C-alpha angles and dihedrals in degrees: 000000000000117000121221088252093058093046089054092050090049090048092049091048090051093052092051091049094051089049090053091048091054091051093047094054095059117107144161124251118240104244136185135170132227115208129192106200134193098029111179126202118186119184117217127242135232106199123164124191117197140180135151115273108214099087128007095261129095119239144093117332093222123046130155105224133036111255143151091298097058151335101233100087112162096216124217110335124238133180110284092025114133126187131183129205133167132235111204111207124187126188104218095168128093098248128074114245137205129206110248105165144016122202142179124199132191113243095179141337101085115206092357093059091051090053090049090050089053093053100039127078124204125209113196112192135174109231107220120197100168092260094305113138116228125208123234096263088057093051090052090053089046094054092046091049091051092048091050094045095050093044093049090049095047092049094045106120098232094042093047092054089050090048094051092054090047094052088051091053094046148289096275094062091046089050092050089056093049089049090059088055093049095050092048092057111110125168129192112209116213102212092178098239092095096259110097119203120226113221115207128182139218118201115242095176135346119181145086120331084222089066092055091061087074093039126259132218120240118256091241140005105284112194122195108196123218108275096015135107137212135194118222113197115210118202115185117194125190106212133216093258132172088237097051092120089063088074102048110133090002121144112197130178125199138182120219113210127187115200118211129185131191113272097214116091088358111114 
């Protein structure tokens, strides 16, 4: 018969044995490490180069008098004048870009500039040539043809009566009439090789210059691919407006800005 002392000894021994078993079962896991070295992450770029595209000199698109920077001065503006110039934009970055906003800002002119912006309408068009590059002399002809076409249409008796009524009813109706004029513009370029190129347009924005001061959205999604270029034609038309006298002897300067964003991951 086991005494309490022996039971205690067995119990103690058992406890020790269990403790040893636990210690004997511990082990280290075999490990190894897989390494991927020299990972390179290069962020893309969105870089736009821009200049006017009437003569091969950088500078403002619109200027009053001929000078060393160009020979396409608009002269002094009067109601129903319309002038067209082009902005050449090239995407020299590695990412495709889309036009998201168009802005105009007043550089100088104060209240008079704001009155001018209220009375002037801007047609921003993409000149499309089917991928054929045009030289500077052709661009000059294109701008002159656009100016003449718009001015002729704006001064047309029937259209002018419609435009006056539209202005009285509101800016949207006036913009709609000018949009029709813009989209009707077609120009056939004589390249001298017997194969004329037909230039067509898509309307990016047609509306008051005043609205552009707050920023306007393009009429459609306009994408400029990496390594490609586009020509935006800006036609500014000074309307026959009830407040024309407010801009007598006013000199106003504006900056036109086109905002682009990357296309990728940008719904």
